[in-house]
VEXBAGU-459172 format. One record per atom (N, C-alpha, C): residue number from 1; x, y, z. Coordinates in steps of 0.2 Angstrom, whole numbers. Layout:
% residues N
[NUM; [X; Y; Z]]
...
This chain:
% residues 259
[1; [359; 798; 597]]
[1; [356; 792; 595]]
[1; [356; 787; 601]]
[2; [350; 785; 603]]
[2; [350; 780; 609]]
[2; [351; 773; 607]]
[3; [356; 770; 611]]
[3; [358; 763; 609]]
[3; [354; 758; 613]]
[4; [352; 759; 619]]
[4; [348; 754; 622]]
[4; [341; 754; 621]]
[5; [338; 748; 621]]
[5; [331; 747; 619]]
[5; [327; 748; 625]]
[6; [322; 753; 624]]
[6; [317; 754; 629]]
[6; [311; 750; 629]]
[7; [310; 746; 634]]
[7; [304; 741; 634]]
[7; [298; 745; 637]]
[8; [295; 749; 633]]
[8; [290; 753; 636]]
[8; [283; 749; 635]]
[9; [278; 752; 636]]
[9; [271; 749; 637]]
[9; [270; 745; 630]]
[10; [267; 739; 631]]
[10; [264; 736; 625]]
[10; [258; 739; 622]]
[11; [259; 740; 616]]
[11; [253; 743; 612]]
[11; [247; 739; 613]]
[12; [241; 742; 613]]
[12; [235; 738; 613]]
[12; [234; 735; 607]]
[13; [232; 728; 607]]
[13; [230; 725; 601]]
[13; [225; 728; 596]]
[14; [221; 732; 600]]
[14; [215; 736; 596]]
[14; [218; 741; 592]]
[15; [224; 743; 593]]
[15; [227; 748; 589]]
[15; [228; 746; 582]]
[16; [230; 739; 581]]
[16; [231; 736; 575]]
[16; [225; 732; 573]]
[17; [221; 730; 577]]
[17; [215; 726; 576]]
[17; [209; 730; 573]]
[18; [209; 737; 574]]
[18; [203; 741; 573]]
[18; [202; 741; 565]]
[19; [196; 740; 563]]
[19; [194; 740; 556]]
[19; [198; 735; 552]]
[20; [200; 730; 555]]
[20; [204; 725; 551]]
[20; [199; 721; 546]]
[21; [193; 720; 548]]
[21; [188; 716; 544]]
[21; [187; 720; 538]]
[22; [185; 727; 539]]
[22; [184; 731; 533]]
[22; [190; 732; 529]]
[23; [196; 732; 531]]
[23; [202; 732; 527]]
[23; [203; 726; 523]]
[24; [201; 720; 527]]
[24; [202; 714; 523]]
[24; [197; 713; 517]]
[25; [191; 716; 519]]
[25; [186; 715; 513]]
[25; [188; 720; 507]]
[26; [190; 726; 509]]
[26; [192; 731; 504]]
[26; [198; 728; 500]]
[27; [203; 724; 503]]
[27; [208; 721; 500]]
[27; [206; 716; 495]]
[28; [201; 712; 497]]
[28; [199; 706; 493]]
[28; [195; 709; 487]]
[29; [191; 714; 488]]
[29; [187; 717; 483]]
[29; [192; 721; 478]]
[30; [197; 724; 480]]
[30; [201; 728; 476]]
[30; [205; 723; 471]]
[31; [208; 718; 474]]
[31; [212; 713; 471]]
[31; [207; 709; 466]]
[32; [201; 707; 468]]
[32; [197; 704; 463]]
[32; [195; 708; 457]]
[33; [194; 714; 459]]
[33; [192; 719; 453]]
[33; [198; 720; 448]]
[34; [204; 721; 451]]
[34; [210; 722; 447]]
[34; [212; 716; 443]]
[35; [211; 710; 446]]
[35; [213; 704; 442]]
[35; [207; 702; 437]]
[36; [201; 704; 439]]
[36; [196; 703; 434]]
[36; [197; 707; 428]]
[37; [198; 714; 429]]
[37; [200; 718; 423]]
[37; [206; 716; 420]]
[38; [211; 714; 423]]
[38; [217; 711; 420]]
[38; [216; 706; 415]]
[39; [211; 701; 417]]
[39; [210; 695; 413]]
[39; [205; 697; 407]]
[40; [200; 701; 409]]
[40; [194; 702; 404]]
[40; [193; 708; 401]]
[41; [197; 713; 403]]
[41; [197; 720; 401]]
[41; [203; 722; 397]]
[42; [209; 721; 400]]
[42; [215; 723; 397]]
[42; [216; 719; 391]]
[43; [219; 723; 386]]
[43; [220; 719; 379]]
[43; [226; 714; 380]]
[44; [226; 709; 375]]
[44; [232; 705; 375]]
[44; [238; 708; 372]]
[45; [244; 706; 375]]
[45; [250; 709; 372]]
[45; [251; 706; 365]]
[46; [254; 711; 361]]
[46; [255; 709; 354]]
[46; [260; 703; 353]]
[47; [265; 703; 358]]
[47; [271; 699; 357]]
[47; [270; 692; 362]]
[48; [267; 693; 368]]
[48; [267; 688; 373]]
[48; [261; 685; 374]]
[49; [255; 688; 371]]
[49; [249; 685; 372]]
[49; [246; 685; 379]]
[50; [243; 679; 380]]
[50; [240; 678; 387]]
[50; [245; 678; 393]]
[51; [251; 676; 392]]
[51; [256; 675; 397]]
[51; [258; 682; 400]]
[52; [257; 687; 396]]
[52; [258; 694; 398]]
[52; [254; 696; 404]]
[53; [248; 692; 405]]
[53; [244; 694; 411]]
[53; [247; 693; 418]]
[54; [253; 689; 418]]
[54; [256; 688; 424]]
[54; [260; 695; 426]]
[55; [260; 699; 422]]
[55; [263; 706; 423]]
[55; [259; 709; 429]]
[56; [252; 708; 429]]
[56; [248; 712; 434]]
[56; [249; 709; 441]]
[57; [252; 703; 441]]
[57; [254; 700; 448]]
[57; [261; 702; 450]]
[58; [266; 700; 445]]
[58; [273; 701; 446]]
[58; [275; 708; 448]]
[59; [273; 713; 444]]
[59; [276; 720; 445]]
[59; [273; 723; 451]]
[60; [266; 722; 453]]
[60; [264; 725; 459]]
[60; [267; 722; 465]]
[61; [268; 715; 465]]
[61; [271; 711; 470]]
[61; [278; 714; 471]]
[62; [282; 715; 466]]
[62; [289; 718; 466]]
[62; [289; 725; 469]]
[63; [285; 729; 467]]
[63; [284; 736; 469]]
[63; [283; 736; 477]]
[64; [278; 733; 479]]
[64; [276; 733; 486]]
[64; [281; 729; 490]]
[65; [284; 724; 488]]
[65; [290; 721; 492]]
[65; [295; 726; 493]]
[66; [297; 729; 488]]
[66; [303; 734; 488]]
[66; [301; 740; 493]]
[67; [295; 742; 492]]
[67; [293; 748; 497]]
[67; [292; 745; 504]]
[68; [291; 739; 505]]
[68; [291; 736; 512]]
[68; [297; 736; 515]]
[69; [303; 734; 511]]
[69; [309; 734; 513]]
[69; [311; 741; 516]]
[70; [310; 746; 512]]
[70; [311; 753; 513]]
[70; [308; 755; 520]]
[71; [301; 753; 520]]
[71; [297; 755; 526]]
[71; [301; 752; 532]]
[72; [303; 745; 532]]
[72; [307; 742; 537]]
[72; [313; 746; 539]]
[73; [316; 749; 534]]
[73; [322; 753; 536]]
[73; [320; 760; 539]]
[74; [315; 763; 537]]
[74; [312; 769; 541]]
[74; [310; 767; 548]]
[75; [307; 762; 549]]
[75; [305; 760; 556]]
[75; [312; 758; 560]]
[76; [317; 756; 557]]
[76; [323; 755; 560]]
[76; [327; 761; 562]]
[77; [326; 766; 558]]
[77; [329; 773; 560]]
[77; [325; 775; 566]]
[78; [319; 775; 566]]
[78; [315; 777; 572]]
[78; [317; 773; 578]]
[79; [319; 766; 577]]
[79; [321; 762; 583]]
[79; [327; 765; 586]]
[80; [332; 766; 582]]
[80; [339; 769; 584]]
[80; [338; 776; 587]]
[81; [334; 780; 584]]
[81; [333; 786; 587]]
[81; [330; 787; 593]]
[82; [324; 783; 595]]
[82; [321; 783; 601]]
[82; [322; 777; 606]]
[83; [325; 772; 603]]
[83; [326; 766; 608]]
[83; [320; 762; 609]]
[84; [315; 764; 606]]
[84; [308; 760; 607]]
[84; [308; 754; 604]]
[85; [307; 748; 607]]
[85; [307; 742; 604]]
[85; [301; 741; 600]]
[86; [296; 745; 600]]
[86; [290; 744; 596]]
[86; [292; 745; 589]]
[87; [296; 750; 588]]
[87; [298; 751; 581]]
[87; [303; 745; 578]]
[88; [306; 742; 582]]
[88; [310; 736; 580]]
[88; [305; 731; 578]]
[89; [300; 730; 581]]
[89; [295; 725; 579]]
[89; [291; 727; 573]]
[90; [290; 733; 572]]
[90; [287; 735; 566]]
[90; [291; 734; 560]]
[91; [298; 736; 561]]
[91; [303; 734; 556]]
[91; [303; 727; 554]]
[92; [303; 723; 559]]
[92; [304; 716; 558]]
[92; [298; 713; 554]]
[93; [292; 715; 556]]
[93; [286; 712; 553]]
[93; [286; 714; 545]]
[94; [288; 721; 544]]
[94; [288; 723; 537]]
[94; [293; 720; 533]]
[95; [299; 718; 536]]
[95; [304; 715; 532]]
[95; [302; 708; 530]]
[96; [300; 704; 535]]
[96; [298; 697; 534]]
[96; [292; 696; 530]]
[97; [287; 701; 530]]
[97; [282; 700; 525]]
[97; [284; 702; 518]]
[98; [289; 707; 517]]
[98; [292; 708; 511]]
[98; [296; 703; 508]]
[99; [299; 699; 512]]
[99; [303; 693; 510]]
[99; [298; 688; 507]]
[100; [292; 687; 510]]
[100; [287; 682; 508]]
[100; [284; 685; 501]]
[101; [283; 691; 500]]
[101; [281; 694; 494]]
[101; [287; 693; 489]]
[102; [293; 694; 491]]
[102; [299; 693; 487]]
[102; [299; 687; 484]]
[103; [298; 681; 488]]
[103; [298; 675; 485]]
[103; [293; 674; 479]]
[104; [287; 677; 480]]
[104; [282; 677; 475]]
[104; [284; 681; 469]]
[105; [288; 686; 470]]
[105; [291; 690; 464]]
[105; [296; 685; 460]]
[106; [300; 682; 463]]
[106; [305; 677; 460]]
[106; [301; 672; 456]]
[107; [296; 669; 459]]
[107; [292; 663; 456]]
[107; [289; 666; 450]]
[108; [285; 671; 450]]
[108; [282; 674; 445]]
[108; [286; 676; 439]]
[109; [292; 679; 441]]
[109; [297; 681; 437]]
[109; [300; 676; 433]]
[110; [301; 670; 436]]
[110; [304; 664; 433]]
[110; [299; 661; 428]]
[111; [292; 661; 430]]
[111; [287; 659; 425]]
[111; [287; 663; 419]]
[112; [287; 670; 420]]
[112; [287; 675; 414]]
[112; [293; 674; 410]]
[113; [299; 673; 413]]
[113; [305; 672; 409]]
[113; [305; 665; 405]]
[114; [302; 660; 408]]
[114; [301; 654; 404]]
[114; [297; 655; 398]]
[115; [291; 658; 399]]
[115; [286; 659; 393]]
[115; [289; 664; 388]]
[116; [293; 669; 390]]
[116; [295; 674; 385]]
[116; [302; 672; 382]]
[117; [306; 669; 386]]
[117; [313; 668; 383]]
[117; [315; 660; 383]]
[118; [310; 656; 385]]
[118; [312; 649; 385]]
[118; [316; 646; 390]]
[119; [318; 650; 395]]
[119; [322; 648; 401]]
[119; [319; 651; 407]]
[120; [320; 646; 413]]
[120; [317; 648; 419]]
[120; [321; 654; 422]]
[121; [327; 655; 420]]
[121; [331; 661; 423]]
[121; [336; 663; 418]]
[122; [336; 670; 417]]
[122; [341; 673; 413]]
[122; [345; 678; 416]]
[123; [352; 676; 417]]
[123; [356; 679; 421]]
[123; [358; 686; 418]]
[124; [357; 688; 412]]
[124; [359; 694; 410]]
[124; [353; 699; 409]]
[125; [348; 697; 413]]
[125; [342; 701; 413]]
[125; [342; 705; 420]]
[126; [344; 712; 420]]
[126; [346; 716; 426]]
[126; [340; 716; 431]]
[127; [334; 717; 429]]
[127; [329; 718; 433]]
[127; [328; 712; 438]]
[128; [328; 706; 435]]
[128; [327; 700; 438]]
[128; [332; 698; 443]]
[129; [338; 699; 440]]
[129; [344; 697; 444]]
[129; [345; 702; 450]]
[130; [344; 709; 449]]
[130; [345; 714; 454]]
[130; [340; 712; 460]]
[131; [334; 710; 458]]
[131; [329; 709; 463]]
[131; [331; 702; 467]]
[132; [334; 698; 464]]
[132; [337; 692; 467]]
[132; [342; 694; 472]]
[133; [347; 699; 470]]
[133; [352; 701; 475]]
[133; [349; 704; 481]]
[134; [344; 708; 480]]
[134; [340; 711; 486]]
[134; [337; 706; 490]]
[135; [334; 701; 487]]
[135; [331; 696; 491]]
[135; [336; 692; 495]]
[136; [341; 690; 492]]
[136; [347; 686; 496]]
[136; [350; 690; 501]]
[137; [350; 697; 500]]
[137; [353; 701; 505]]
[137; [348; 701; 511]]
[138; [342; 702; 510]]
[138; [337; 702; 516]]
[138; [336; 695; 519]]
[139; [338; 690; 515]]
[139; [337; 683; 518]]
[139; [342; 682; 523]]
[140; [347; 686; 524]]
[140; [352; 686; 530]]
[140; [349; 689; 536]]
[141; [343; 693; 535]]
[141; [341; 697; 541]]
[141; [339; 692; 547]]
[142; [335; 687; 545]]
[142; [333; 682; 551]]
[142; [339; 679; 554]]
[143; [343; 676; 550]]
[143; [349; 672; 553]]
[143; [353; 677; 557]]
[144; [354; 684; 555]]
[144; [357; 688; 559]]
[144; [354; 689; 566]]
[145; [348; 690; 566]]
[145; [344; 691; 572]]
[145; [345; 685; 577]]
[146; [344; 679; 574]]
[146; [344; 673; 577]]
[146; [351; 672; 581]]
[147; [356; 674; 577]]
[147; [363; 673; 580]]
[147; [365; 677; 586]]
[148; [360; 682; 588]]
[148; [362; 687; 593]]
[148; [357; 685; 599]]
[149; [359; 683; 604]]
[149; [355; 681; 610]]
[149; [352; 687; 614]]
[150; [357; 692; 615]]
[150; [355; 698; 619]]
[150; [350; 702; 615]]
[151; [344; 703; 618]]
[151; [338; 707; 614]]
[151; [340; 714; 612]]
[152; [344; 717; 617]]
[152; [346; 724; 615]]
[152; [351; 724; 609]]
[153; [356; 720; 609]]
[153; [361; 720; 604]]
[153; [357; 717; 597]]
[154; [353; 712; 598]]
[154; [349; 710; 592]]
[154; [345; 715; 589]]
[155; [342; 719; 593]]
[155; [338; 725; 590]]
[155; [342; 730; 587]]
[156; [348; 732; 590]]
[156; [352; 737; 587]]
[156; [355; 735; 581]]
[157; [358; 729; 581]]
[157; [361; 726; 575]]
[157; [357; 725; 569]]
[158; [351; 723; 570]]
[158; [346; 722; 565]]
[158; [343; 728; 562]]
[159; [343; 734; 567]]
[159; [341; 740; 564]]
[159; [346; 743; 559]]
[160; [352; 742; 561]]
[160; [358; 745; 557]]
[160; [358; 741; 550]]
[161; [357; 735; 550]]
[161; [356; 731; 544]]
[161; [350; 733; 540]]
[162; [344; 734; 543]]
[162; [338; 736; 540]]
[162; [339; 743; 536]]
[163; [343; 748; 540]]
[163; [344; 754; 537]]
[163; [349; 754; 531]]
[164; [354; 751; 531]]
[164; [359; 750; 526]]
[164; [356; 746; 520]]
[165; [352; 741; 521]]
[165; [349; 737; 516]]
[165; [344; 741; 513]]
[166; [340; 745; 517]]
[166; [334; 749; 514]]
[166; [337; 755; 510]]
[167; [343; 757; 511]]
[167; [346; 762; 507]]
[167; [348; 759; 500]]
[168; [350; 753; 501]]
[168; [353; 750; 495]]
[168; [347; 749; 490]]
[169; [341; 748; 492]]
[169; [335; 746; 487]]
[169; [334; 752; 482]]
[170; [333; 758; 484]]
[170; [333; 763; 478]]
[170; [339; 764; 474]]
[171; [345; 763; 477]]
[171; [351; 764; 473]]
[171; [351; 758; 468]]
[172; [349; 752; 470]]
[172; [349; 746; 465]]
[172; [344; 748; 460]]
[173; [338; 751; 461]]
[173; [333; 752; 456]]
[173; [336; 757; 451]]
[174; [340; 762; 454]]
[174; [342; 767; 449]]
[174; [348; 764; 445]]
[175; [352; 759; 447]]
[175; [357; 756; 444]]
[175; [354; 752; 438]]
[176; [348; 749; 439]]
[176; [345; 745; 434]]
[176; [342; 749; 429]]
[177; [339; 755; 431]]
[177; [336; 759; 426]]
[177; [342; 762; 421]]
[178; [348; 763; 424]]
[178; [353; 766; 420]]
[178; [357; 760; 415]]
[179; [355; 754; 417]]
[179; [358; 749; 413]]
[179; [356; 749; 406]]
[180; [360; 747; 401]]
[180; [359; 747; 394]]
[180; [358; 740; 391]]
[181; [359; 735; 396]]
[181; [359; 728; 393]]
[181; [351; 726; 392]]
[182; [351; 720; 390]]
[182; [345; 716; 389]]
[182; [339; 718; 394]]
[183; [333; 719; 391]]
[183; [328; 722; 396]]
[183; [323; 717; 397]]
[184; [318; 719; 402]]
[184; [313; 714; 404]]
[184; [308; 713; 398]]
[185; [304; 708; 398]]
[185; [299; 707; 393]]
[185; [295; 714; 392]]
[186; [294; 716; 386]]
[186; [291; 722; 385]]
[186; [284; 722; 385]]
[187; [281; 726; 390]]
[187; [274; 727; 390]]
[187; [272; 734; 389]]
[188; [276; 739; 389]]
[188; [274; 746; 388]]
[188; [274; 747; 380]]
[189; [269; 746; 377]]
[189; [268; 746; 370]]
[189; [267; 753; 366]]
[190; [266; 758; 370]]
[190; [265; 764; 367]]
[190; [271; 768; 364]]
[191; [270; 772; 360]]
[191; [276; 775; 357]]
[191; [280; 779; 362]]
[192; [277; 782; 367]]
[192; [281; 786; 372]]
[192; [283; 782; 378]]
[193; [282; 775; 377]]
[193; [285; 771; 382]]
[193; [281; 769; 388]]
[194; [275; 773; 388]]
[194; [270; 772; 394]]
[194; [266; 766; 393]]
[195; [262; 765; 399]]
[195; [257; 759; 399]]
[195; [251; 761; 395]]
[196; [249; 757; 390]]
[196; [243; 758; 386]]
[196; [237; 760; 391]]
[197; [232; 764; 388]]
[197; [227; 766; 392]]
[197; [223; 761; 395]]
[198; [221; 756; 391]]
[198; [217; 750; 394]]
[198; [220; 745; 399]]
[199; [227; 746; 399]]
[199; [231; 742; 404]]
[199; [232; 746; 411]]
[200; [231; 753; 411]]
[200; [232; 757; 416]]
[200; [228; 755; 422]]
[201; [221; 755; 421]]
[201; [216; 754; 426]]
[201; [217; 747; 430]]
[202; [218; 742; 426]]
[202; [219; 735; 429]]
[202; [226; 735; 433]]
[203; [231; 738; 430]]
[203; [238; 738; 434]]
[203; [237; 742; 440]]
[204; [234; 748; 440]]
[204; [234; 752; 446]]
[204; [230; 749; 451]]
[205; [224; 746; 449]]
[205; [220; 742; 454]]
[205; [224; 737; 457]]
[206; [228; 733; 453]]
[206; [232; 727; 456]]
[206; [237; 730; 461]]
[207; [240; 736; 459]]
[207; [245; 738; 463]]
[207; [242; 741; 470]]
[208; [237; 744; 470]]
[208; [233; 746; 476]]
[208; [231; 740; 480]]
[209; [229; 735; 477]]
[209; [226; 729; 480]]
[209; [232; 726; 484]]
[210; [238; 725; 480]]
[210; [244; 722; 483]]
[210; [246; 726; 489]]
[211; [246; 733; 489]]
[211; [248; 737; 494]]
[211; [243; 736; 500]]
[212; [237; 736; 499]]
[212; [232; 734; 504]]
[212; [233; 727; 507]]
[213; [235; 723; 503]]
[213; [236; 716; 506]]
[213; [242; 716; 511]]
[214; [247; 720; 509]]
[214; [253; 721; 513]]
[214; [251; 724; 520]]
[215; [247; 729; 519]]
[215; [245; 733; 525]]
[215; [240; 728; 530]]
[216; [236; 725; 526]]
[216; [232; 720; 530]]
[216; [236; 715; 534]]
[217; [240; 711; 530]]
[217; [244; 706; 534]]
[217; [249; 709; 539]]
[218; [251; 715; 538]]
[218; [256; 719; 543]]
[218; [251; 720; 549]]
[219; [245; 723; 548]]
[219; [241; 724; 554]]
[219; [239; 718; 558]]
[220; [238; 712; 554]]
[220; [236; 706; 557]]
[220; [242; 704; 562]]
[221; [248; 704; 559]]
[221; [253; 701; 563]]
[221; [255; 705; 568]]
[222; [255; 712; 568]]
[222; [256; 716; 573]]
[222; [251; 715; 579]]
[223; [245; 715; 577]]
[223; [239; 713; 582]]
[223; [241; 707; 586]]
[224; [243; 702; 582]]
[224; [244; 695; 585]]
[224; [250; 695; 590]]
[225; [255; 699; 588]]
[225; [261; 699; 592]]
[225; [260; 703; 598]]
[226; [256; 708; 597]]
[226; [255; 712; 603]]
[226; [250; 709; 608]]
[227; [245; 705; 605]]
[227; [241; 701; 609]]
[227; [245; 696; 613]]
[228; [249; 692; 610]]
[228; [253; 687; 613]]
[228; [257; 691; 619]]
[229; [260; 696; 618]]
[229; [264; 700; 623]]
[229; [260; 702; 629]]
[230; [254; 704; 627]]
[230; [249; 706; 632]]
[230; [247; 700; 637]]
[231; [246; 695; 634]]
[231; [244; 689; 637]]
[231; [250; 686; 642]]
[232; [256; 687; 639]]
[232; [262; 685; 644]]
[232; [262; 690; 650]]
[233; [261; 696; 648]]
[233; [261; 701; 654]]
[233; [256; 699; 659]]
[234; [250; 698; 657]]
[234; [245; 696; 662]]
[234; [246; 690; 666]]
[235; [249; 685; 662]]
[235; [251; 679; 666]]
[235; [256; 680; 671]]
[236; [261; 684; 669]]
[236; [266; 686; 674]]
[236; [263; 690; 680]]
[237; [259; 694; 679]]
[237; [256; 698; 684]]
[237; [252; 694; 689]]
[238; [248; 689; 686]]
[238; [244; 684; 690]]
[238; [248; 679; 693]]
[239; [252; 676; 690]]
[239; [256; 670; 693]]
[239; [263; 671; 694]]
[240; [266; 677; 693]]
[240; [273; 677; 693]]
[240; [277; 675; 687]]
[241; [284; 675; 688]]
[241; [288; 673; 682]]
[241; [287; 665; 681]]
[242; [285; 662; 686]]
[242; [284; 654; 685]]
[242; [279; 653; 680]]
[243; [274; 657; 680]]
[243; [268; 656; 676]]
[243; [269; 657; 668]]
[244; [275; 660; 667]]
[244; [277; 661; 660]]
[244; [283; 657; 658]]
[245; [282; 653; 652]]
[245; [287; 649; 650]]
[245; [293; 653; 648]]
[246; [299; 651; 649]]
[246; [305; 654; 647]]
[246; [305; 654; 640]]
[247; [307; 660; 637]]
[247; [307; 661; 630]]
[247; [314; 660; 627]]
[248; [315; 655; 623]]
[248; [321; 653; 620]]
[248; [324; 658; 615]]
[249; [329; 657; 612]]
[249; [332; 661; 607]]
[249; [327; 662; 601]]
[250; [326; 668; 599]]
[250; [322; 669; 593]]
[250; [324; 675; 589]]
[251; [322; 674; 582]]
[251; [324; 680; 578]]
[251; [319; 686; 579]]
[252; [313; 684; 582]]
[252; [308; 689; 582]]
[252; [309; 693; 588]]
[253; [307; 700; 588]]
[253; [308; 704; 594]]
[253; [303; 702; 599]]
[254; [305; 703; 605]]
[254; [301; 701; 611]]
[254; [299; 708; 615]]
[255; [292; 709; 615]]
[255; [290; 714; 618]]
[255; [288; 713; 626]]
[256; [291; 717; 630]]
[256; [290; 716; 637]]
[256; [287; 722; 641]]
[257; [285; 721; 647]]
[257; [283; 727; 651]]
[257; [288; 728; 656]]
[258; [288; 734; 658]]
[258; [293; 735; 663]]
[258; [292; 732; 670]]
[259; [286; 730; 672]]
[259; [284; 727; 678]]
[259; [281; 720; 677]]
């Protein structure tokens, strides 16, 4: 395992900017279709009525956020294996986008809990509480990075954190599945426990749309950060180190060129 960070070439912004407009349009169309079907095609839940429609936002958000955390861990493994700082950046962007989606999960979960149980938060509901635990765990990721000034150590420690936390996500999911306590508001109304047929298409469209939204935002941010790094590199080549403002301490990875 390589421990030092390799500051290799900056990736071209075109690598992430390619087809971004098409991906953005596809994301908007998929989400619009999914939400439209959720509101006008999917049947009302027998117990919760219209409020159950938040299911089509809350659950896809949660699934994509958790997958984003795991993806960040996979990129962190690649960083420790290769020492390439670009994998650290990919991991960083994935984790902090997942944190944003995670905040949405907690907000929609609280609204759903209020409508279903009459309380904004229910501490003996394992699904909601377990997601909060994961969210709070990853909320320490940014402060951890910010507390370490040396870029190499920052990247290594952050990668170790991302790997351990990423492994915790599926373990936590399995623990919740095995729990026998109070369950989430019931939306799986068929006798075999599956999603009713008329709910499946809207749900899967919303899930695909959320995944596309994550991918779109990830590509936008990667393109932005690589463009900024490329501009700093060009300024340094044209005007020397004096032409580039000194970068203060930051939680975000810093891409640099070797020359």
